[in-house]
VOBA-1610 file (N, C-alpha, C; in pm, whole numbers, padded with zeros to 5 digits, always signed):
BEGIN
Unk+06177+03168-02141Unk+06148+03085-02016Unk+06225+03056-01963Unk+06269+03087-01828Unk+06428+03076-01770Unk+06392+02927-01668Unk+06498+02864-01711Unk+06485+02714-01703Unk+06528+02668-01551Unk+06609+02764-01466Unk+06662+02773-01365Unk+06577+02827-01247Unk+06478+02848-01311Unk+06396+02911-01171Unk+06244+02793-01157Unk+06165+02795-01052Unk+06125+02718-00982Unk+05960+02702-01045Unk+05922+02813-01127Unk+05832+02817-01209Unk+05854+02839-01379Unk+05688+02819-01403Unk+05729+02837-01547Unk+05623+02944-01543Unk+05612+03032-01645Unk+05511+03142-01674Unk+05439+03179-01796Unk+05311+03198-01731Unk+05245+03219-01878Unk+05232+03340-01926Unk+05241+03396-02045Unk+05259+03520-02024Unk+05069+03557-02143Unk+05048+03509-02208Unk+04881+03506-02259Unk+04896+03415-02323Unk+04713+03368-02390Unk+04691+03281-02467Unk+04616+03317-02539Unk+04548+03249-02603Unk+04451+03313-02741Unk+04379+03183-02777Unk+04268+03228-02805Unk+04116+03128-02805Unk+04154+03077-02951Unk+04191+03164-03017Unk+04202+03142-03149Unk+04275+03050-03207Unk+04381+03049-03147Unk+04490+02947-03160Unk+04482+02798-03080Unk+04345+02750-02968Unk+04338+02699-02886Unk+04200+02640-03000Unk+04127+02685-03084Unk+04050+02647-03114Unk+04102+02575-03276Unk+04185+02648-03343Unk+04255+02567-03445Unk+04301+02447-03381Unk+04391+02411-03291Unk+04451+02272-03239Unk+04368+02218-03212Unk+04245+02207-03149Unk+04159+02111-03116Unk+04065+02050-03197Unk+04108+02040-03325Unk+04044+02014-03434Unk+04083+01889-03484Unk+04022+01758-03401Unk+04089+01627-03460Unk+04118+01632-03554Unk+04253+01558-03621Unk+04271+01495-03739Unk+04282+01365-03772Unk+04166+01290-03888Unk+04211+01172-03914Unk+04316+01157-04034Unk+04410+01220-04043Unk+04509+01189-04195Unk+04618+01217-04085Unk+04666+01164-03973Unk+04804+01170-03872Unk+04904+01135-03987Unk+04996+01187-04046Unk+05092+01170-04085Unk+05261+01166-04108Unk+05309+01162-04000Unk+05415+01197-03911Unk+05530+01090-03864Unk+05661+01115-03872Unk+05734+01040-03777Unk+05853+01124-03724Unk+05909+01065-03623Unk+05948+01132-03501Unk+06127+01067-03555Unk+06211+01217-03522Unk+06320+01181-03579Unk+06407+01308-03481Unk+06576+01284-03490Unk+06665+01365-03448Unk+06750+01373-03568Unk+06808+01517-03570Unk+06891+01571-03630Unk+07069+01567-03598Unk+07155+01560-03664Unk+07302+01542-03608Unk+07334+01614-03494Unk+07266+01745-03477Unk+07241+01805-03336Unk+07184+01770-03214Unk+07141+01653-03225Unk+07020+01583-03113Unk+06928+01663-03125Unk+06843+01751-03224Unk+06761+01844-03178Unk+06657+01737-03252Unk+06497+01724-03203Unk+06382+01684-03257Unk+06327+01719-03295Unk+06274+01641-03424Unk+06165+01702-03487Unk+06025+01586-03554Unk+05949+01644-03574Unk+05841+01528-03655Unk+05866+01575-03841Unk+05858+01473-03866Unk+05866+01495-04023Unk+05722+01433-04050Unk+05697+01553-04135Unk+05519+01536-04189Unk+05522+01465-04329Unk+05420+01435-04371Unk+05415+01376-04496Unk+05363+01470-04644Unk+05427+01613-04605Unk+05360+01697-04695Unk+05473+01816-04628Unk+05497+01913-04712Unk+05573+02024-04668Unk+05423+02133-04690Unk+05545+02238-04552Unk+05443+02334-04528Unk+05530+02423-04530Unk+05417+02561-04525Unk+05532+02695-04501Unk+05523+02766-04400Unk+05649+02805-04344Unk+05668+02870-04221Unk+05645+03009-04221Unk+05567+03086-04231Unk+05546+03277-04282Unk+05653+03326-04208Unk+05721+03436-04248Unk+05770+03574-04182Unk+05680+03562-04029Unk+05794+03573-03915Unk+05731+03607-03749Unk+05778+03738-03710Unk+05739+03797-03661Unk+05852+03955-03644Unk+05964+03924-03523Unk+06064+03948-03540Unk+06159+03960-03500Unk+06143+04026-03315Unk+06125+04128-03307Unk+06119+04213-03230Unk+05975+04217-03147Unk+06029+04209-02998Unk+05851+04202-02921Unk+05982+04290-02771Unk+05886+04383-02773Unk+05897+04448-02607Unk+05865+04354-02506Unk+05958+04331-02420Unk+05977+04242-02320Unk+05883+04272-02240Unk+05845+04385-02210Unk+05715+04423-02103Unk+05578+04464-02168Unk+05581+04375-02301Unk+05442+04368-02345Unk+05425+04201-02294Unk+05311+04154-02247Unk+05270+04022-02211Unk+05210+03956-02339Unk+05175+04019-02396Unk+05066+03967-02521Unk+05179+03988-02660Unk+05161+03882-02776Unk+05192+03935-02898Unk+05131+03997-02962Unk+05228+04039-03054Unk+05118+04133-03167Unk+05044+04034-03271Unk+04946+04134-03297Unk+04871+04058-03429Unk+04916+03975-03520Unk+05056+04052-03580Unk+05075+03995-03672Unk+05190+03865-03648Unk+05202+03839-03518Unk+05281+03735-03483Unk+05203+03617-03474Unk+05044+03613-03390Unk+04981+03531-03373Unk+04874+03519-03489Unk+04882+03588-03579Unk+04839+03547-03717Unk+04908+03480-03803Unk+05047+03484-03796Unk+05105+03395-03885Unk+05168+03249-03807Unk+05144+03296-03670Unk+05113+03139-03594Unk+04964+03034-03640Unk+04879+03091-03661Unk+04752+03070-03678Unk+04788+02996-03820Unk+04798+03055-03895Unk+04872+03022-04043Unk+04938+02886-04027Unk+05037+02908-03947Unk+05173+02798-03984Unk+05046+02630-03908Unk+04995+02662-03793Unk+04903+02556-03739Unk+04833+02535-03829Unk+04747+02592-03918Unk+04598+02547-04004Unk+04692+02444-04105Unk+04786+02492-04141Unk+04842+02424-04211Unk+04924+02276-04140Unk+04959+02239-04060Unk+05023+02124-04014Unk+04937+02075-03915Unk+04819+02053-03873Unk+04733+02052-03789Unk+04668+01877-03829Unk+04603+01893-03986Unk+04539+01803-04037Unk+04652+01680-04079Unk+04773+01708-04028Unk+04868+01568-04037Unk+04917+01562-03901Unk+04910+01641-03785Unk+04982+01601-03671Unk+04850+01624-03536Unk+04719+01618-03537Unk+04626+01689-03499Unk+04637+01597-03346Unk+04687+01485-03341Unk+04701+01400-03259Unk+04795+01464-03176Unk+04915+01503-03171Unk+05001+01597-03120Unk+04964+01680-03005Unk+04895+01776-03102Unk+04843+01931-03057Unk+04657+01898-02984Unk+04646+01771-03009Unk+04484+01782-02931Unk+04481+01751-02759Unk+04412+01851-02738Unk+04373+01866-02592Unk+04479+01954-02474Unk+04534+02037-02606Unk+04655+02119-02561Unk+04618+02258-02562Unk+04661+02350-02494Unk+04621+02477-02470Unk+04810+02564-02531Unk+04733+02669-02600Unk+04855+02737-02631Unk+04893+02862-02534Unk+05029+02860-02497Unk+05027+03014-02457Unk+05199+03064-02515Unk+05169+03219-02521Unk+05294+03308-02549Unk+05380+03321-02442Unk+05519+03276-02462Unk+05603+03303-02400Unk+05707+03429-02405Unk+05646+03554-02336Unk+05766+03650-02421Unk+05898+03680-02406Unk+05976+03594-02319Unk+06115+03579-02345Unk+06180+03496-02413Unk+06078+03423-02510Unk+06121+03293-02599Unk+06031+03327-02699Unk+05996+03385-02785Unk+05898+03470-02879Unk+05912+03336-03035Unk+06046+03316-03021Unk+06014+03248-03151Unk+06003+03066-03096Unk+05952+03003-02964Unk+05940+02909-02909Unk+05765+02895-02834Unk+05635+02866-02960Unk+05597+02888-02890Unk+05537+02744-02806Unk+05469+02803-02687Unk+05414+02643-02596Unk+05311+02601-02621Unk+05252+02489-02604Unk+05108+02413-02590Unk+05117+02319-02453Unk+05022+02303-02343Unk+05056+02222-02287Unk+04904+02159-02206Unk+04927+02086-02111Unk+04817+01982-02058Unk+04884+01929-01919Unk+04791+01972-01837Unk+04785+01917-01716Unk+04742+01781-01657Unk+04782+01702-01623Unk+04812+01563-01606Unk+04840+01524-01419Unk+04695+01452-01369Unk+04739+01409-01273Unk+04712+01243-01225Unk+04847+01203-01188Unk+04840+01084-01173Unk+04885+01017-01041Unk+04808+00992-00950Unk+04835+00899-00835Unk+04895+01024-00729Unk+04792+01127-00712Unk+04772+01268-00683Unk+04886+01355-00686Unk+04997+01317-00779Unk+05109+01373-00788Unk+05056+01458-00969Unk+05061+01589-00956Unk+05051+01691-01097Unk+05197+01678-01188Unk+05160+01670-01317Unk+05258+01657-01444Unk+05232+01784-01548Unk+05355+01861-01586Unk+05300+01930-01683Unk+05332+01883-01799Unk+05240+01852-01913Unk+05273+01795-02034Unk+05341+01948-02161Unk+05427+01953-02142Unk+05496+02075-02229Unk+05550+01995-02367Unk+05509+02143-02476Unk+05581+02111-02601Unk+05583+02241-02640Unk+05730+02274-02702Unk+05757+02392-02742Unk+05795+02405-02850Unk+05757+02507-02990Unk+05819+02454-03111Unk+05916+02533-03119Unk+06021+02519-03263Unk+06135+02603-03258Unk+06085+02646-03412Unk+06067+02756-03453Unk+05981+02825-03579Unk+06140+02889-03662Unk+06265+02856-03595Unk+06387+02920-03696Unk+06433+02836-03782Unk+06452+02903-03861Unk+06503+02824-04010Unk+06641+02759-03951Unk+06660+02624-04020Unk+06779+02584-03988Unk+06854+02490-04149Unk+06942+02586-04196Unk+07025+02572-04330Unk+07016+02381-04358Unk+06960+02380-04423Unk+06984+02199-04488Unk+06824+02186-04501Unk+06690+02205-04373Unk+06603+02134-04367Unk+06471+02192-04429Unk+06488+02303-04513Unk+06447+02358-04631Unk+06462+02424-04728Unk+06353+02528-04785Unk+06382+02640-04870Unk+06331+02746-04837Unk+06427+02805-04844Unk+06415+03013-04809Unk+06250+03055-04923Unk+06175+03085-04935Unk+06064+03121-04990Unk+06112+03301-05010Unk+06101+03368-04896Unk+06153+03494-04907Unk+06210+03545-04771Unk+06347+03635-04820Unk+06450+03652-04725Unk+06391+03757-04603Unk+06444+03690-04469Unk+06398+03821-04350Unk+06469+03943-04394Unk+06457+04009-04250Unk+06524+04176-04261Unk+06543+04183-04087Unk+06585+04316-04076Unk+06597+04323-03929Unk+06446+04311-03878Unk+06347+04301-03934Unk+06233+04287-03841Unk+06163+04177-03844Unk+06193+04073-03949Unk+06087+03981-03971Unk+06187+03864-04001Unk+06132+03736-03963Unk+06192+03615-03986Unk+06236+03521-04115Unk+06284+03490-04211Unk+06294+03431-04293Unk+06145+03335-04321Unk+06081+03361-04409Unk+05992+03278-04465Unk+06004+03158-04522Unk+05990+03042-04511Unk+06074+02893-04578Unk+05975+02789-04573Unk+06014+02709-04677Unk+05932+02582-04696Unk+06010+02449-04664Unk+05923+02304-04559Unk+06002+02225-04533Unk+05880+02115-04469Unk+05926+02020-04480Unk+05878+01904-04392Unk+05909+01878-04276Unk+05983+01963-04236Unk+06032+01956-04061Unk+05984+02031-03964Unk+05918+01973-03860Unk+05859+02064-03741Unk+05908+02051-03644Unk+06060+02105-03581Unk+06133+02073-03465Unk+06043+02131-03364Unk+06062+02041-03261Unk+05978+02076-03132Unk+06040+01987-03035Unk+05995+01993-02921Unk+06042+01947-02764Unk+05974+01939-02669Unk+05891+01759-02663Unk+05815+01749-02554Unk+05844+01704-02410Unk+05823+01730-02356Unk+05855+01749-02187Unk+05758+01711-02101Unk+05742+01596-02042Unk+05652+01606-01870Unk+05762+01647-01776Unk+05674+01730-01695Unk+05744+01770-01592Unk+05651+01750-01448Unk+05706+01707-01329Unk+05647+01674-01228Unk+05635+01856-01163Unk+05497+01925-01139Unk+05476+02021-01075Unk+05471+02030-00949Unk+05414+02135-00840Unk+05350+02121-00743Unk+05216+02217-00761Unk+05186+02238-00830Unk+05079+02341-00865Unk+05092+02433-00959Unk+04998+02520-00980Unk+04956+02614-01078Unk+04886+02717-00989Unk+04923+02836-01100Unk+04851+03004-01000Unk+04798+03029-01116Unk+04678+03060-01083Unk+04562+03146-01188Unk+04467+03251-01138Unk+04468+03341-01213Unk+04378+03467-01190Unk+04278+03450-01278Unk+04159+03496-01241Unk+04012+03528-01321Unk+04005+03400-01400Unk+04038+03320-01302Unk+03980+03175-01385Unk+04086+03118-01519Unk+04197+03188-01511Unk+04281+03158-01594Unk+04426+03125-01547Unk+04473+02982-01591Unk+04594+02938-01537Unk+04717+03026-01603Unk+04786+03127-01490Unk+04924+03219-01527Unk+05055+03164-01487Unk+05058+03036-01432Unk+05225+02961-01441Unk+05178+02830-01332Unk+05310+02782-01380Unk+05323+02631-01290Unk+05469+02598-01227Unk+05407+02592-01076Unk+05510+02568-00956Unk+05582+02396-00994Unk+05704+02404-01032Unk+05797+02275-01082Unk+05820+02259-00934Unk+05809+02110-00916Unk+05862+02063-00786Unk+06010+02006-00866Unk+06103+02100-00803Unk+06253+02075-00792Unk+06299+01929-00705Unk+06350+01871-00755Unk+06432+01752-00635Unk+06546+01732-00652Unk+06610+01833-00756Unk+06760+01837-00795Unk+06834+01923-00726Unk+06935+01912-00657Unk+06988+01985-00595Unk+07085+02121-00725Unk+07117+02213-00694Unk+07192+02324-00769Unk+07294+02240-00845Unk+07320+02211-01011Unk+07349+02125-01075Unk+07485+02192-01124Unk+07543+02289-01036Unk+07679+02356-01067Unk+07773+02270-00993Unk+07864+02251-01077Unk+07992+02181-00990Unk+08111+02196-00989Unk+08168+02363-01061Unk+08273+02398-01072Unk+08299+02505-01182Unk+08439+02557-01225Unk+08463+02598-01339Unk+08613+02544-01356Unk+08597+02570-01501Unk+08722+02576-01627Unk+08748+02654-01650Unk+08919+02639-01727Unk+08965+02769-01835Unk+08992+02856-01706Unk+09027+02978-01762Unk+09116+03067-01686Unk+09100+03210-01789Unk+09040+03330-01735Unk+09025+03484-01777Unk+08890+03478-01861Unk+08878+03518-02020Unk+08776+03529-02038Unk+08737+03376-02125Unk+08798+03254-02089Unk+08758+03150-02093Unk+08726+03060-01997Unk+08706+03117-01878Unk+08656+03040-01784Unk+08486+03034-01798Unk+08492+02861-01777Unk+08313+02839-01791Unk+08278+02746-01701Unk+08191+02727-01651Unk+08126+02706-01535Unk+08106+02547-01605Unk+08093+02458-01533Unk+08075+02269-01535Unk+07966+02266-01439Unk+07834+02221-01546Unk+07701+02148-01489Unk+07682+02035-01518Unk+07686+01982-01460Unk+07624+01802-01447Unk+07494+01764-01534Unk+07373+01861-01552Unk+07284+01852-01584Unk+07259+01718-01713Unk+07380+01724-01846Unk+07357+01613-01921Unk+07441+01492-01873Unk+07513+01513-01773Unk+07600+01362-01714Unk+07453+01352-01613Unk+07374+01392-01557Unk+07257+01333-01497Unk+07107+01300-01591Unk+07129+01307-01717Unk+07002+01284-01826Unk+07101+01106-01855Unk+07220+01126-01893Unk+07290+01019-01875Unk+07273+00905-01844Unk+07293+00948-01688Unk+07248+00843-01596Unk+07155+00830-01596Unk+07056+00867-01560Unk+06896+00861-01502Unk+06841+00742-01610Unk+06859+00812-01774Unk+06808+00744-01864Unk+06895+00567-01911Unk+06995+00604-01895Unk+07088+00441-01874Unk+07022+00359-01735Unk+07022+00422-01647Unk+06929+00334-01575Unk+06819+00278-01550Unk+06716+00279-01674Unk+06620+00237-01677Unk+06620+00107-01863Unk+06732+00174-01902Unk+06758+00125-02042Unk+06839-00021-02001Unk+06740-00124-02088Unk+06839-00277-02125Unk+06959-00253-02115Unk+07103-00308-02048Unk+07207-00341-02099Unk+07212-00361-02256Unk+07284-00311-02331Unk+07290-00327-02436Unk+07169-00259-02578Unk+07090-00171-02541Unk+06972-00140-02554Unk+07076-00014-02683Unk+07021+00014-02783Unk+07081+00127-02835Unk+06958+00274-02840Unk+06988+00369-02774Unk+06868+00454-02746Unk+06931+00606-02803Unk+07058+00609-02861Unk+07133+00771-02871Unk+07032+00802-03036Unk+06971+00929-03019Unk+07007+01020-02903Unk+06911+01043-02840Unk+06840+00944-02845Unk+06690+00988-02722Unk+06723+00949-02595Unk+06747+01008-02516Unk+06745+01014-02355Unk+06613+01051-02307Unk+06540+00938-02262Unk+06394+00949-02209Unk+06387+00998-02049Unk+06497+01018-01966Unk+06501+01120-01846Unk+06576+01178-01857Unk+06557+01307-01836Unk+06631+01441-01821Unk+06624+01511-01709Unk+06762+01614-01694Unk+06710+01678-01573Unk+06700+01804-01641Unk+06592+01879-01647Unk+06569+02014-01654Unk+06507+02080-01579Unk+06527+02158-01564Unk+06435+02274-01474Unk+06430+02254-01285Unk+06571+02167-01283Unk+06594+02105-01163Unk+06504+01999-01116Unk+06472+01954-01240Unk+06371+01837-01162Unk+06417+01697-01292Unk+06356+01598-01238Unk+06359+01478-01313Unk+06254+01495-01440Unk+06283+01516-01544Unk+06146+01502-01658Unk+06170+01376-01767Unk+06059+01401-01828Unk+06060+01256-01917Unk+06051+01351-02060Unk+06114+01321-02164Unk+06075+01340-02269Unk+06023+01205-02376Unk+05923+01252-02442Unk+05826+01128-02512Unk+05894+01115-02642Unk+05867+00954-02653Unk+05908+00896-02805Unk+05762+00863-02864Unk+05625+00880-02792Unk+05501+00876-02876Unk+05441+00971-02837Unk+05409+01096-02895Unk+05318+01226-02856Unk+05187+01203-02899Unk+05130+01085-02952Unk+04954+01035-02893Unk+04937+01078-02786Unk+04800+01117-02766Unk+04728+01077-02683Unk+04759+01028-02527Unk+04716+00865-02613Unk+04774+00738-02552Unk+04892+00745-02520Unk+04997+00798-02612Unk+05134+00791-02586Unk+05158+00870-02435Unk+05044+00989-02438Unk+05147+01083-02289Unk+05060+01007-02185Unk+04971+00930-02230Unk+04882+00880-02049Unk+05062+00714-02023Unk+05079+00658-02119Unk+05203+00560-02116Unk+05308+00595-02051Unk+05388+00685-02095Unk+05459+00764-02062Unk+05460+00836-01894Unk+05335+00903-01878Unk+05332+00949-01773Unk+05328+00811-01649Unk+05298+00714-01662Unk+05304+00584-01574Unk+05468+00579-01622Unk+05536+00584-01720Unk+05674+00543-01694Unk+05771+00659-01584Unk+05731+00765-01663Unk+05796+00882-01560Unk+05783+00863-01400Unk+05615+00826-01369Unk+05597+00841-01238Unk+05681+00682-01133Unk+05689+00597-01253Unk+05771+00473-01182Unk+05896+00512-01146Unk+05978+00587-01287Unk+06091+00580-01278Unk+06145+00696-01144Unk+06030+00771-01108Unk+06051+00889-01028Unk+06109+00811-00824Unk+05971+00703-00833Unk+05929+00673-00726Unk+06081+00603-00701Unk+06133+00546-00865Unk+06235+00425-00787Unk+06413+00521-00740Unk+06389+00661-00863Unk+06536+00748-00894Unk+06522+00805-00792Unk+06454+00887-00714Unk+06399+00997-00626Unk+06472+00978-00458Unk+06458+00852-00435Unk+06496+00836-00298Unk+06692+00805-00336Unk+06699+00796-00434Unk+06888+00751-00453Unk+06891+00877-00534Unk+06865+00998-00538Unk+06910+01131-00612Unk+07056+01181-00551Unk+07029+01201-00433Unk+07145+01236-00365Unk+07310+01161-00406Unk+07279+01002-00426Unk+07378+00947-00391Unk+07438+00945-00554Unk+07298+00983-00648Unk+07357+00997-00782Unk+07447+01113-00780Unk+07447+01227-00730Unk+07451+01347-00729Unk+07615+01333-00701Unk+07627+01271-00577Unk+07705+01296-00557Unk+07853+01247-00620Unk+07793+01116-00632Unk+07910+01012-00769Unk+07920+01086-00885Unk+07839+01204-00915Unk+07870+01279-01056Unk+07944+01388-01051Unk+07972+01440-00919Unk+08046+01552-00851Unk+08200+01525-00892Unk+08233+01373-00839Unk+08355+01329-00878Unk+08437+01305-00981Unk+08324+01220-01081Unk+08339+01180-01232Unk+08250+01218-01317Unk+08289+01203-01411Unk+08173+01248-01501Unk+08099+01085-01566Unk+07974+01067-01602Unk+07935+00915-01599Unk+07958+00828-01695Unk+07937+00740-01679Unk+07990+00615-01735Unk+07914+00450-01682Unk+07899+00399-01777Unk+07793+00237-01735Unk+07876+00170-01645Unk+08067+00223-01590Unk+08122+00151-01488Unk+08153+00238-01351Unk+08045+00318-01337Unk+08018+00343-01226Unk+07998+00269-01144Unk+08065+00246-00985Unk+08037+00188-00896Unk+07847+00225-00857Unk+07826+00342-00824Unk+07668+00345-00767Unk+07601+00293-00869Unk+07622+00339-00983Unk+07531+00316-01141Unk+07539+00168-01088Unk+07660+00115-01111Unk+07647-00049-01115Unk+07540-00144-00986Unk+07529-00051-00892Unk+07495-00081-00765Unk+07339-00126-00812Unk+07317+00032-00823Unk+07135+00062-00860Unk+07070-00001-00959Unk+07161-00026-01077Unk+07101-00094-01185Unk+07046-00233-01183Unk+07115-00274-01079Unk+07083-00419-01021Unk+06949-00426-00950Unk+06936-00341-00884Unk+06782-00288-00748Unk+06685-00242-00891Unk+06703-00251-01046Unk+06592-00184-01092Unk+06516-00281-01124Unk+06328-00253-01147Unk+06266-00322-01169Unk+06253-00435-01257Unk+06196-00529-01260Unk+06200-00609-01415Unk+06134-00569-01500Unk+06032-00453-01438Unk+05914-00394-01558Unk+05979-00324-01672Unk+06095-00250-01624Unk+06187-00202-01767Unk+06258-00262-01861Unk+06250-00338-01856Unk+06326-00447-01939Unk+06229-00474-02088Unk+06044-00482-02036Unk+05976-00494-02117Unk+05953-00319-02163Unk+05937-00220-02130Unk+05900-00095-02116Unk+05951-00034-02284Unk+06085-00099-02313Unk+06153-00012-02404Unk+06181-00120-02541Unk+06103-00210-02535Unk+06147-00368-02604Unk+06111-00320-02731Unk+06003-00247-02776Unk+05937-00202-02900Unk+06024-00074-02954Unk+06103-00007-02868Unk+06163+00102-02916Unk+06317+00093-02998Unk+06278+00140-03136Unk+06445+00138-03199Unk+06469+00311-03286Unk+06604+00275-03281Unk+06646+00427-03293Unk+06729+00337-03441Unk+06701+00424-03548Unk+06727+00383-03691Unk+06868+00501-03776Unk+06907+00500-03804Unk+07063+00632-03813Unk+07036+00625-03978Unk+07016+00735-04044Unk+07037+00728-04203Unk+07089+00852-04256Unk+07151+00884-04349Unk+07158+00987-04440Unk+07053+01053-04524Unk+07044+01202-04472Unk+06937+01267-04549Unk+06982+01261-04660Unk+06880+01385-04791Unk+06900+01410-04898Unk+07007+01524-04891Unk+07075+01565-04771Unk+07191+01652-04778Unk+07353+01536-04742Unk+07324+01433-04723Unk+07464+01352-04677Unk+07475+01381-04520Unk+07366+01446-04434Unk+07352+01463-04244Unk+07348+01363-04218Unk+07372+01305-04116Unk+07327+01199-04022Unk+07203+01229-03950Unk+07073+01162-03960Unk+06940+01187-03866Unk+06942+01072-03838Unk+06794+01057-03726Unk+06802+00910-03679Unk+06595+00935-03651Unk+06572+00798-03690Unk+06419+00781-03690Unk+06418+00694-03564Unk+06315+00736-03483Unk+06280+00706-03326Unk+06129+00609-03400Unk+06117+00510-03343Unk+06019+00438-03386Unk+05972+00354-03186Unk+05870+00388-03189Unk+05820+00336-03041Unk+05635+00292-03067
//
């Protein structure tokens, strides 16, 4: 999935996977966390086995092979009893450009604005997060046991979606942010582009967080797909609807000010001492002081003595 394009394409779907997703769980047991690399995951109340997945996929083929879908079905059947509320009412799609990131979506409409709710799993083994049961090869990934399901959740504003023969084939992203390339650093082979995406993410998130509130490493409002997105802290259906209101309200405040924000970040990296930021934060509605009052980020050391963070909301 190319993040700089103005559309998100669906390569193919699977009714078999969708039927597995939409079985309501009565025993949801999970918590939301981040690891020391700021990657988000849900920790289940039990371990599950991630089977071998094929490594190679012909980019010209829009559908995954049967071995891939069988492995994904195997994985989902294990985790849905403990994470059913995360996947309920979502639809699966295969992304032929990122085969280790199965995608799940739902389209919401709020006050005439369309939003794509998108969850992307990360199937690859992370050292320290589990036990390899059977090593992979040149053709398949490791099979491993873990209690950590890595995923990203985002609400993304869209202008519409395309369809063919009654099936959704893609989403048109509402891109409100100009090109975030601001220059280059280094020389020769060490020349690197400088992007302001992370600085915009910090700016947009801090703008709506009460002063002194610790949120690291959770940034609620992010710059992705060249638009103003929202990462969820509550992955339930009710949580999605709540976060939908948060994103819509934040966009209503920030969109008229985005050009001014970007101009400030072209000159300086983000700090809470920036003049425009200080002016804007005084204009943020009082509503936002109550939104995050129940948000708690707790740091701890895991069983490998690595720092992790528990998100409670």
